[in-house]
mmJSON file of the N, C-alpha and C atoms, coordinates in Angstrom:
{"data_MODEL":{"atom_site":{
"group_PDB":["ATOM","ATOM","ATOM","ATOM","ATOM","ATOM","ATOM","ATOM","ATOM","ATOM","ATOM","ATOM","ATOM","ATOM","ATOM","ATOM","ATOM","ATOM","ATOM","ATOM","ATOM","ATOM","ATOM","ATOM","ATOM","ATOM","ATOM","ATOM","ATOM","ATOM","ATOM","ATOM","ATOM","ATOM","ATOM","ATOM","ATOM","ATOM","ATOM","ATOM","ATOM","ATOM","ATOM","ATOM","ATOM","ATOM","ATOM","ATOM","ATOM","ATOM","ATOM","ATOM","ATOM","ATOM","ATOM","ATOM","ATOM","ATOM","ATOM","ATOM","ATOM","ATOM","ATOM","ATOM","ATOM","ATOM","ATOM","ATOM","ATOM","ATOM","ATOM","ATOM","ATOM","ATOM","ATOM","ATOM","ATOM","ATOM","ATOM","ATOM","ATOM","ATOM","ATOM","ATOM","ATOM","ATOM","ATOM","ATOM","ATOM","ATOM","ATOM","ATOM","ATOM","ATOM","ATOM","ATOM","ATOM","ATOM","ATOM","ATOM","ATOM","ATOM","ATOM","ATOM","ATOM","ATOM","ATOM","ATOM","ATOM","ATOM","ATOM","ATOM","ATOM","ATOM","ATOM","ATOM","ATOM","ATOM","ATOM","ATOM","ATOM","ATOM","ATOM","ATOM","ATOM","ATOM","ATOM","ATOM","ATOM","ATOM","ATOM","ATOM","ATOM","ATOM","ATOM","ATOM","ATOM","ATOM","ATOM","ATOM","ATOM","ATOM","ATOM","ATOM","ATOM","ATOM","ATOM","ATOM","ATOM","ATOM","ATOM","ATOM","ATOM","ATOM","ATOM","ATOM","ATOM","ATOM","ATOM","ATOM","ATOM","ATOM","ATOM","ATOM","ATOM","ATOM","ATOM","ATOM","ATOM","ATOM","ATOM","ATOM","ATOM","ATOM","ATOM","ATOM","ATOM","ATOM","ATOM","ATOM","ATOM","ATOM","ATOM","ATOM","ATOM","ATOM","ATOM","ATOM","ATOM","ATOM","ATOM","ATOM","ATOM","ATOM","ATOM"],
"id":[1,2,3,4,5,6,7,8,9,10,11,12,13,14,15,16,17,18,19,20,21,22,23,24,25,26,27,28,29,30,31,32,33,34,35,36,37,38,39,40,41,42,43,44,45,46,47,48,49,50,51,52,53,54,55,56,57,58,59,60,61,62,63,64,65,66,67,68,69,70,71,72,73,74,75,76,77,78,79,80,81,82,83,84,85,86,87,88,89,90,91,92,93,94,95,96,97,98,99,100,101,102,103,104,105,106,107,108,109,110,111,112,113,114,115,116,117,118,119,120,121,122,123,124,125,126,127,128,129,130,131,132,133,134,135,136,137,138,139,140,141,142,143,144,145,146,147,148,149,150,151,152,153,154,155,156,157,158,159,160,161,162,163,164,165,166,167,168,169,170,171,172,173,174,175,176,177,178,179,180,181,182,183,184,185,186,187,188,189,190,191,192,193,194,195],
"type_symbol":["N","C","C","N","C","C","N","C","C","N","C","C","N","C","C","N","C","C","N","C","C","N","C","C","N","C","C","N","C","C","N","C","C","N","C","C","N","C","C","N","C","C","N","C","C","N","C","C","N","C","C","N","C","C","N","C","C","N","C","C","N","C","C","N","C","C","N","C","C","N","C","C","N","C","C","N","C","C","N","C","C","N","C","C","N","C","C","N","C","C","N","C","C","N","C","C","N","C","C","N","C","C","N","C","C","N","C","C","N","C","C","N","C","C","N","C","C","N","C","C","N","C","C","N","C","C","N","C","C","N","C","C","N","C","C","N","C","C","N","C","C","N","C","C","N","C","C","N","C","C","N","C","C","N","C","C","N","C","C","N","C","C","N","C","C","N","C","C","N","C","C","N","C","C","N","C","C","N","C","C","N","C","C","N","C","C","N","C","C","N","C","C","N","C","C"],
"label_atom_id":["N","CA","C","N","CA","C","N","CA","C","N","CA","C","N","CA","C","N","CA","C","N","CA","C","N","CA","C","N","CA","C","N","CA","C","N","CA","C","N","CA","C","N","CA","C","N","CA","C","N","CA","C","N","CA","C","N","CA","C","N","CA","C","N","CA","C","N","CA","C","N","CA","C","N","CA","C","N","CA","C","N","CA","C","N","CA","C","N","CA","C","N","CA","C","N","CA","C","N","CA","C","N","CA","C","N","CA","C","N","CA","C","N","CA","C","N","CA","C","N","CA","C","N","CA","C","N","CA","C","N","CA","C","N","CA","C","N","CA","C","N","CA","C","N","CA","C","N","CA","C","N","CA","C","N","CA","C","N","CA","C","N","CA","C","N","CA","C","N","CA","C","N","CA","C","N","CA","C","N","CA","C","N","CA","C","N","CA","C","N","CA","C","N","CA","C","N","CA","C","N","CA","C","N","CA","C","N","CA","C","N","CA","C","N","CA","C","N","CA","C","N","CA","C","N","CA","C"],
"label_alt_id":[null,null,null,null,null,null,null,null,null,null,null,null,null,null,null,null,null,null,null,null,null,null,null,null,null,null,null,null,null,null,null,null,null,null,null,null,null,null,null,null,null,null,null,null,null,null,null,null,null,null,null,null,null,null,null,null,null,null,null,null,null,null,null,null,null,null,null,null,null,null,null,null,null,null,null,null,null,null,null,null,null,null,null,null,null,null,null,null,null,null,null,null,null,null,null,null,null,null,null,null,null,null,null,null,null,null,null,null,null,null,null,null,null,null,null,null,null,null,null,null,null,null,null,null,null,null,null,null,null,null,null,null,null,null,null,null,null,null,null,null,null,null,null,null,null,null,null,null,null,null,null,null,null,null,null,null,null,null,null,null,null,null,null,null,null,null,null,null,null,null,null,null,null,null,null,null,null,null,null,null,null,null,null,null,null,null,null,null,null,null,null,null,null,null,null],
"label_comp_id":["UNK","UNK","UNK","UNK","UNK","UNK","UNK","UNK","UNK","UNK","UNK","UNK","UNK","UNK","UNK","UNK","UNK","UNK","UNK","UNK","UNK","UNK","UNK","UNK","UNK","UNK","UNK","UNK","UNK","UNK","UNK","UNK","UNK","UNK","UNK","UNK","UNK","UNK","UNK","UNK","UNK","UNK","UNK","UNK","UNK","UNK","UNK","UNK","UNK","UNK","UNK","UNK","UNK","UNK","UNK","UNK","UNK","UNK","UNK","UNK","UNK","UNK","UNK","UNK","UNK","UNK","UNK","UNK","UNK","UNK","UNK","UNK","UNK","UNK","UNK","UNK","UNK","UNK","UNK","UNK","UNK","UNK","UNK","UNK","UNK","UNK","UNK","UNK","UNK","UNK","UNK","UNK","UNK","UNK","UNK","UNK","UNK","UNK","UNK","UNK","UNK","UNK","UNK","UNK","UNK","UNK","UNK","UNK","UNK","UNK","UNK","UNK","UNK","UNK","UNK","UNK","UNK","UNK","UNK","UNK","UNK","UNK","UNK","UNK","UNK","UNK","UNK","UNK","UNK","UNK","UNK","UNK","UNK","UNK","UNK","UNK","UNK","UNK","UNK","UNK","UNK","UNK","UNK","UNK","UNK","UNK","UNK","UNK","UNK","UNK","UNK","UNK","UNK","UNK","UNK","UNK","UNK","UNK","UNK","UNK","UNK","UNK","UNK","UNK","UNK","UNK","UNK","UNK","UNK","UNK","UNK","UNK","UNK","UNK","UNK","UNK","UNK","UNK","UNK","UNK","UNK","UNK","UNK","UNK","UNK","UNK","UNK","UNK","UNK","UNK","UNK","UNK","UNK","UNK","UNK"],
"label_asym_id":["A","A","A","A","A","A","A","A","A","A","A","A","A","A","A","A","A","A","A","A","A","A","A","A","A","A","A","A","A","A","A","A","A","A","A","A","A","A","A","A","A","A","A","A","A","A","A","A","A","A","A","A","A","A","A","A","A","A","A","A","A","A","A","A","A","A","A","A","A","A","A","A","A","A","A","A","A","A","A","A","A","A","A","A","A","A","A","A","A","A","A","A","A","A","A","A","A","A","A","A","A","A","A","A","A","A","A","A","A","A","A","A","A","A","A","A","A","A","A","A","A","A","A","A","A","A","A","A","A","A","A","A","A","A","A","A","A","A","A","A","A","A","A","A","A","A","A","A","A","A","A","A","A","A","A","A","A","A","A","A","A","A","A","A","A","A","A","A","A","A","A","A","A","A","A","A","A","A","A","A","A","A","A","A","A","A","A","A","A","A","A","A","A","A","A"],
"label_entity_id":["1","1","1","1","1","1","1","1","1","1","1","1","1","1","1","1","1","1","1","1","1","1","1","1","1","1","1","1","1","1","1","1","1","1","1","1","1","1","1","1","1","1","1","1","1","1","1","1","1","1","1","1","1","1","1","1","1","1","1","1","1","1","1","1","1","1","1","1","1","1","1","1","1","1","1","1","1","1","1","1","1","1","1","1","1","1","1","1","1","1","1","1","1","1","1","1","1","1","1","1","1","1","1","1","1","1","1","1","1","1","1","1","1","1","1","1","1","1","1","1","1","1","1","1","1","1","1","1","1","1","1","1","1","1","1","1","1","1","1","1","1","1","1","1","1","1","1","1","1","1","1","1","1","1","1","1","1","1","1","1","1","1","1","1","1","1","1","1","1","1","1","1","1","1","1","1","1","1","1","1","1","1","1","1","1","1","1","1","1","1","1","1","1","1","1"],
"label_seq_id":[1,1,1,2,2,2,3,3,3,4,4,4,5,5,5,6,6,6,7,7,7,8,8,8,9,9,9,10,10,10,11,11,11,12,12,12,13,13,13,14,14,14,15,15,15,16,16,16,17,17,17,18,18,18,19,19,19,20,20,20,21,21,21,22,22,22,23,23,23,24,24,24,25,25,25,26,26,26,27,27,27,28,28,28,29,29,29,30,30,30,31,31,31,32,32,32,33,33,33,34,34,34,35,35,35,36,36,36,37,37,37,38,38,38,39,39,39,40,40,40,41,41,41,42,42,42,43,43,43,44,44,44,45,45,45,46,46,46,47,47,47,48,48,48,49,49,49,50,50,50,51,51,51,52,52,52,53,53,53,54,54,54,55,55,55,56,56,56,57,57,57,58,58,58,59,59,59,60,60,60,61,61,61,62,62,62,63,63,63,64,64,64,65,65,65],
"pdbx_PDB_ins_code":[null,null,null,null,null,null,null,null,null,null,null,null,null,null,null,null,null,null,null,null,null,null,null,null,null,null,null,null,null,null,null,null,null,null,null,null,null,null,null,null,null,null,null,null,null,null,null,null,null,null,null,null,null,null,null,null,null,null,null,null,null,null,null,null,null,null,null,null,null,null,null,null,null,null,null,null,null,null,null,null,null,null,null,null,null,null,null,null,null,null,null,null,null,null,null,null,null,null,null,null,null,null,null,null,null,null,null,null,null,null,null,null,null,null,null,null,null,null,null,null,null,null,null,null,null,null,null,null,null,null,null,null,null,null,null,null,null,null,null,null,null,null,null,null,null,null,null,null,null,null,null,null,null,null,null,null,null,null,null,null,null,null,null,null,null,null,null,null,null,null,null,null,null,null,null,null,null,null,null,null,null,null,null,null,null,null,null,null,null,null,null,null,null,null,null],
"Cartn_x":[1.265,-0.213,0.93,2.048,2.906,3.6,3.605,4.526,3.783,2.468,1.318,1.373,1.178,0.82,2.021,3.109,4.597,4.466,4.394,3.704,2.821,2.293,0.835,0.978,1.638,2.489,2.971,4.418,5.373,4.477,3.194,2.889,2.06,0.949,1.024,1.919,3.327,4.295,4.279,4.434,4.89,3.763,2.777,1.872,1.889,1.943,1.856,3.564,4.513,5.44,4.98,4.73,3.793,3.193,2.195,1.461,1.989,3.29,4.029,5.114,5.243,6.323,5.264,4.24,3.092,2.712,2.246,2.302,2.646,4.625,5.502,5.919,4.984,5.614,4.93,3.367,2.347,2.595,2.821,2.889,4.477,5.26,6.546,5.774,4.179,4.08,3.038,2.122,1.669,2.422,3.744,4.644,4.763,5.575,5.731,4.161,3.438,2.069,1.951,2.635,2.058,3.159,4.379,5.727,5.067,4.388,4.692,3.835,2.754,1.29,1.609,2.463,3.104,3.984,5.087,5.474,4.768,3.384,3.015,1.945,1.266,0.563,1.914,3.13,3.975,4.502,4.714,5.142,3.535,2.314,1.401,1.813,1.935,2.016,2.811,4.225,5.306,4.737,3.952,3.96,2.355,1.106,0.952,1.076,2.223,3.324,4.07,4.612,4.873,3.92,2.871,1.694,1.18,1.128,0.829,1.99,3.362,4.032,4.151,4.167,4.213,2.697,1.431,0.507,0.546,1.799,1.576,3.236,4.352,4.463,4.337,3.128,2.774,2.001,0.845,0.339,1.002,2.121,2.825,3.872,3.731,3.978,3.045,3.437,2.535,1.967,0.802,-0.055,0.557,1.34,1.562,2.809,3.581,5.119,5.324],
"Cartn_y":[-1.646,0.28,1.171,1.188,2.415,3.041,1.523,1.756,2.324,2.428,2.425,4.043,4.398,5.959,6.519,5.766,7.28,7.196,5.751,5.881,7.025,6.809,8.112,9.492,9.664,10.974,11.137,10.121,10.736,11.311,10.79,11.231,12.75,12.467,14.354,15.128,14.608,15.571,15.89,15.091,15.37,16.469,15.532,16.639,18.54,18.203,19.687,20.19,19.731,19.83,20.642,20.031,19.847,21.156,21.677,22.711,23.708,24.213,25.021,24.966,24.338,24.536,25.12,24.688,24.872,25.985,26.151,28.112,29.003,28.655,29.793,29.838,28.639,28.972,29.805,29.431,30.228,31.482,32.144,33.139,34.225,33.358,33.681,34.08,33.107,32.846,34.095,34.693,35.717,37.002,37.038,38.249,38.155,37.109,37.108,37.554,37.076,37.753,38.711,39.859,41.381,42.309,41.533,42.517,42.285,40.986,40.885,41.845,41.979,42.73,44.228,44.396,46.358,46.289,45.655,45.676,45.323,44.748,44.597,46.329,46.908,48.28,49.145,49.553,50.315,49.872,48.454,48.453,48.973,48.923,49.643,51.233,51.898,52.724,53.426,52.801,53.115,52.928,52.011,52.066,52.508,53.275,54.092,55.625,55.659,57.492,57.045,55.566,56.281,56.596,55.427,55.104,56.911,57.701,59.207,60.383,59.769,60.581,60.325,59.348,58.569,59.139,59.268,60.134,61.385,62.089,63.628,63.964,62.525,63.26,62.55,62.278,61.738,62.892,63.157,64.475,65.974,65.686,66.639,66.72,64.871,64.815,65.784,66.562,66.494,65.785,65.853,64.903,64.701,65.314,65.08,64.766,64.642,63.579,62.403],
"Cartn_z":[-0.285,-0.203,0.177,0.875,0.837,-0.579,-0.885,-2.33,-3.59,-3.46,-3.93,-4.25,-2.978,-2.135,-2.421,-2.738,-3.328,-4.465,-5.085,-6.56,-7.34,-6.26,-6.411,-6.317,-5.032,-4.411,-5.604,-6.518,-7.232,-8.787,-9.401,-10.136,-10.087,-9.092,-8.935,-8.55,-8.395,-7.955,-9.592,-10.452,-11.758,-13.112,-11.917,-12.963,-12.468,-10.785,-10.734,-11.242,-11.697,-12.008,-13.656,-14.169,-15.876,-15.75,-14.343,-14.725,-14.33,-13.927,-13.162,-15.292,-15.737,-16.646,-17.673,-17.674,-18.914,-18.649,-17.078,-16.898,-17.275,-16.907,-17.304,-18.645,-19.009,-21.086,-21.864,-20.845,-21.411,-21.117,-19.646,-19.643,-21.114,-20.808,-22.127,-23.846,-24.182,-25.083,-25.074,-23.349,-23.885,-24.221,-23.805,-23.757,-25.113,-25.307,-27.396,-28.051,-27.829,-28.479,-28.787,-27.435,-27.204,-27.728,-27.201,-28.439,-30.161,-30.33,-31.723,-32.273,-31.48,-31.875,-31.705,-30.598,-31.03,-31.572,-32.357,-33.927,-34.34,-34.837,-35.944,-35.775,-35.066,-35.035,-35.739,-34.752,-35.458,-36.53,-37.446,-38.736,-39.503,-38.816,-39.559,-39.568,-38.631,-38.806,-39.679,-39.844,-40.464,-41.641,-42.426,-44.003,-44.221,-43.002,-43.603,-43.155,-43.037,-43.201,-44.448,-45.199,-45.915,-47.514,-46.492,-48.238,-48.041,-47.011,-47.309,-47.883,-47.148,-48.128,-50.108,-50.265,-51.598,-52.781,-51.543,-52.155,-52.595,-51.297,-51.14,-52.733,-52.565,-53.555,-55.201,-55.607,-56.682,-57.03,-55.82,-56.135,-56.564,-56.264,-57.004,-58.577,-58.755,-60.19,-61.322,-62.675,-63.549,-64.231,-64.017,-64.792,-65.931,-67.601,-68.445,-68.576,-67.411,-67.268,-67.974],
"occupancy":[1.0,1.0,1.0,1.0,1.0,1.0,1.0,1.0,1.0,1.0,1.0,1.0,1.0,1.0,1.0,1.0,1.0,1.0,1.0,1.0,1.0,1.0,1.0,1.0,1.0,1.0,1.0,1.0,1.0,1.0,1.0,1.0,1.0,1.0,1.0,1.0,1.0,1.0,1.0,1.0,1.0,1.0,1.0,1.0,1.0,1.0,1.0,1.0,1.0,1.0,1.0,1.0,1.0,1.0,1.0,1.0,1.0,1.0,1.0,1.0,1.0,1.0,1.0,1.0,1.0,1.0,1.0,1.0,1.0,1.0,1.0,1.0,1.0,1.0,1.0,1.0,1.0,1.0,1.0,1.0,1.0,1.0,1.0,1.0,1.0,1.0,1.0,1.0,1.0,1.0,1.0,1.0,1.0,1.0,1.0,1.0,1.0,1.0,1.0,1.0,1.0,1.0,1.0,1.0,1.0,1.0,1.0,1.0,1.0,1.0,1.0,1.0,1.0,1.0,1.0,1.0,1.0,1.0,1.0,1.0,1.0,1.0,1.0,1.0,1.0,1.0,1.0,1.0,1.0,1.0,1.0,1.0,1.0,1.0,1.0,1.0,1.0,1.0,1.0,1.0,1.0,1.0,1.0,1.0,1.0,1.0,1.0,1.0,1.0,1.0,1.0,1.0,1.0,1.0,1.0,1.0,1.0,1.0,1.0,1.0,1.0,1.0,1.0,1.0,1.0,1.0,1.0,1.0,1.0,1.0,1.0,1.0,1.0,1.0,1.0,1.0,1.0,1.0,1.0,1.0,1.0,1.0,1.0,1.0,1.0,1.0,1.0,1.0,1.0,1.0,1.0,1.0,1.0,1.0,1.0],
"B_iso_or_equiv":[0.0,0.0,0.0,0.0,0.0,0.0,0.0,0.0,0.0,0.0,0.0,0.0,0.0,0.0,0.0,0.0,0.0,0.0,0.0,0.0,0.0,0.0,0.0,0.0,0.0,0.0,0.0,0.0,0.0,0.0,0.0,0.0,0.0,0.0,0.0,0.0,0.0,0.0,0.0,0.0,0.0,0.0,0.0,0.0,0.0,0.0,0.0,0.0,0.0,0.0,0.0,0.0,0.0,0.0,0.0,0.0,0.0,0.0,0.0,0.0,0.0,0.0,0.0,0.0,0.0,0.0,0.0,0.0,0.0,0.0,0.0,0.0,0.0,0.0,0.0,0.0,0.0,0.0,0.0,0.0,0.0,0.0,0.0,0.0,0.0,0.0,0.0,0.0,0.0,0.0,0.0,0.0,0.0,0.0,0.0,0.0,0.0,0.0,0.0,0.0,0.0,0.0,0.0,0.0,0.0,0.0,0.0,0.0,0.0,0.0,0.0,0.0,0.0,0.0,0.0,0.0,0.0,0.0,0.0,0.0,0.0,0.0,0.0,0.0,0.0,0.0,0.0,0.0,0.0,0.0,0.0,0.0,0.0,0.0,0.0,0.0,0.0,0.0,0.0,0.0,0.0,0.0,0.0,0.0,0.0,0.0,0.0,0.0,0.0,0.0,0.0,0.0,0.0,0.0,0.0,0.0,0.0,0.0,0.0,0.0,0.0,0.0,0.0,0.0,0.0,0.0,0.0,0.0,0.0,0.0,0.0,0.0,0.0,0.0,0.0,0.0,0.0,0.0,0.0,0.0,0.0,0.0,0.0,0.0,0.0,0.0,0.0,0.0,0.0,0.0,0.0,0.0,0.0,0.0,0.0],
"pdbx_formal_charge":[null,null,null,null,null,null,null,null,null,null,null,null,null,null,null,null,null,null,null,null,null,null,null,null,null,null,null,null,null,null,null,null,null,null,null,null,null,null,null,null,null,null,null,null,null,null,null,null,null,null,null,null,null,null,null,null,null,null,null,null,null,null,null,null,null,null,null,null,null,null,null,null,null,null,null,null,null,null,null,null,null,null,null,null,null,null,null,null,null,null,null,null,null,null,null,null,null,null,null,null,null,null,null,null,null,null,null,null,null,null,null,null,null,null,null,null,null,null,null,null,null,null,null,null,null,null,null,null,null,null,null,null,null,null,null,null,null,null,null,null,null,null,null,null,null,null,null,null,null,null,null,null,null,null,null,null,null,null,null,null,null,null,null,null,null,null,null,null,null,null,null,null,null,null,null,null,null,null,null,null,null,null,null,null,null,null,null,null,null,null,null,null,null,null,null],
"auth_seq_id":[1,1,1,2,2,2,3,3,3,4,4,4,5,5,5,6,6,6,7,7,7,8,8,8,9,9,9,10,10,10,11,11,11,12,12,12,13,13,13,14,14,14,15,15,15,16,16,16,17,17,17,18,18,18,19,19,19,20,20,20,21,21,21,22,22,22,23,23,23,24,24,24,25,25,25,26,26,26,27,27,27,28,28,28,29,29,29,30,30,30,31,31,31,32,32,32,33,33,33,34,34,34,35,35,35,36,36,36,37,37,37,38,38,38,39,39,39,40,40,40,41,41,41,42,42,42,43,43,43,44,44,44,45,45,45,46,46,46,47,47,47,48,48,48,49,49,49,50,50,50,51,51,51,52,52,52,53,53,53,54,54,54,55,55,55,56,56,56,57,57,57,58,58,58,59,59,59,60,60,60,61,61,61,62,62,62,63,63,63,64,64,64,65,65,65],
"auth_comp_id":["UNK","UNK","UNK","UNK","UNK","UNK","UNK","UNK","UNK","UNK","UNK","UNK","UNK","UNK","UNK","UNK","UNK","UNK","UNK","UNK","UNK","UNK","UNK","UNK","UNK","UNK","UNK","UNK","UNK","UNK","UNK","UNK","UNK","UNK","UNK","UNK","UNK","UNK","UNK","UNK","UNK","UNK","UNK","UNK","UNK","UNK","UNK","UNK","UNK","UNK","UNK","UNK","UNK","UNK","UNK","UNK","UNK","UNK","UNK","UNK","UNK","UNK","UNK","UNK","UNK","UNK","UNK","UNK","UNK","UNK","UNK","UNK","UNK","UNK","UNK","UNK","UNK","UNK","UNK","UNK","UNK","UNK","UNK","UNK","UNK","UNK","UNK","UNK","UNK","UNK","UNK","UNK","UNK","UNK","UNK","UNK","UNK","UNK","UNK","UNK","UNK","UNK","UNK","UNK","UNK","UNK","UNK","UNK","UNK","UNK","UNK","UNK","UNK","UNK","UNK","UNK","UNK","UNK","UNK","UNK","UNK","UNK","UNK","UNK","UNK","UNK","UNK","UNK","UNK","UNK","UNK","UNK","UNK","UNK","UNK","UNK","UNK","UNK","UNK","UNK","UNK","UNK","UNK","UNK","UNK","UNK","UNK","UNK","UNK","UNK","UNK","UNK","UNK","UNK","UNK","UNK","UNK","UNK","UNK","UNK","UNK","UNK","UNK","UNK","UNK","UNK","UNK","UNK","UNK","UNK","UNK","UNK","UNK","UNK","UNK","UNK","UNK","UNK","UNK","UNK","UNK","UNK","UNK","UNK","UNK","UNK","UNK","UNK","UNK","UNK","UNK","UNK","UNK","UNK","UNK"],
"auth_asym_id":["A","A","A","A","A","A","A","A","A","A","A","A","A","A","A","A","A","A","A","A","A","A","A","A","A","A","A","A","A","A","A","A","A","A","A","A","A","A","A","A","A","A","A","A","A","A","A","A","A","A","A","A","A","A","A","A","A","A","A","A","A","A","A","A","A","A","A","A","A","A","A","A","A","A","A","A","A","A","A","A","A","A","A","A","A","A","A","A","A","A","A","A","A","A","A","A","A","A","A","A","A","A","A","A","A","A","A","A","A","A","A","A","A","A","A","A","A","A","A","A","A","A","A","A","A","A","A","A","A","A","A","A","A","A","A","A","A","A","A","A","A","A","A","A","A","A","A","A","A","A","A","A","A","A","A","A","A","A","A","A","A","A","A","A","A","A","A","A","A","A","A","A","A","A","A","A","A","A","A","A","A","A","A","A","A","A","A","A","A","A","A","A","A","A","A"],
"auth_atom_id":["N","CA","C","N","CA","C","N","CA","C","N","CA","C","N","CA","C","N","CA","C","N","CA","C","N","CA","C","N","CA","C","N","CA","C","N","CA","C","N","CA","C","N","CA","C","N","CA","C","N","CA","C","N","CA","C","N","CA","C","N","CA","C","N","CA","C","N","CA","C","N","CA","C","N","CA","C","N","CA","C","N","CA","C","N","CA","C","N","CA","C","N","CA","C","N","CA","C","N","CA","C","N","CA","C","N","CA","C","N","CA","C","N","CA","C","N","CA","C","N","CA","C","N","CA","C","N","CA","C","N","CA","C","N","CA","C","N","CA","C","N","CA","C","N","CA","C","N","CA","C","N","CA","C","N","CA","C","N","CA","C","N","CA","C","N","CA","C","N","CA","C","N","CA","C","N","CA","C","N","CA","C","N","CA","C","N","CA","C","N","CA","C","N","CA","C","N","CA","C","N","CA","C","N","CA","C","N","CA","C","N","CA","C","N","CA","C","N","CA","C","N","CA","C","N","CA","C"],
"pdbx_PDB_model_num":[1,1,1,1,1,1,1,1,1,1,1,1,1,1,1,1,1,1,1,1,1,1,1,1,1,1,1,1,1,1,1,1,1,1,1,1,1,1,1,1,1,1,1,1,1,1,1,1,1,1,1,1,1,1,1,1,1,1,1,1,1,1,1,1,1,1,1,1,1,1,1,1,1,1,1,1,1,1,1,1,1,1,1,1,1,1,1,1,1,1,1,1,1,1,1,1,1,1,1,1,1,1,1,1,1,1,1,1,1,1,1,1,1,1,1,1,1,1,1,1,1,1,1,1,1,1,1,1,1,1,1,1,1,1,1,1,1,1,1,1,1,1,1,1,1,1,1,1,1,1,1,1,1,1,1,1,1,1,1,1,1,1,1,1,1,1,1,1,1,1,1,1,1,1,1,1,1,1,1,1,1,1,1,1,1,1,1,1,1,1,1,1,1,1,1]
}}}
């Protein structure tokens, strides 16, 4: 009986350790996603600025050129 309880205890400890590991990995992934979203928004702003600048330049080009 003691062996069975010890084996069960060991398995429970493994599950708890796995839960902690997965929670830590999940936190890392959440942080990576937040950073990627921030970068995506910055790139979108940069592209929008570039588009506006190109449109401004195109407006200055004579149509008969």
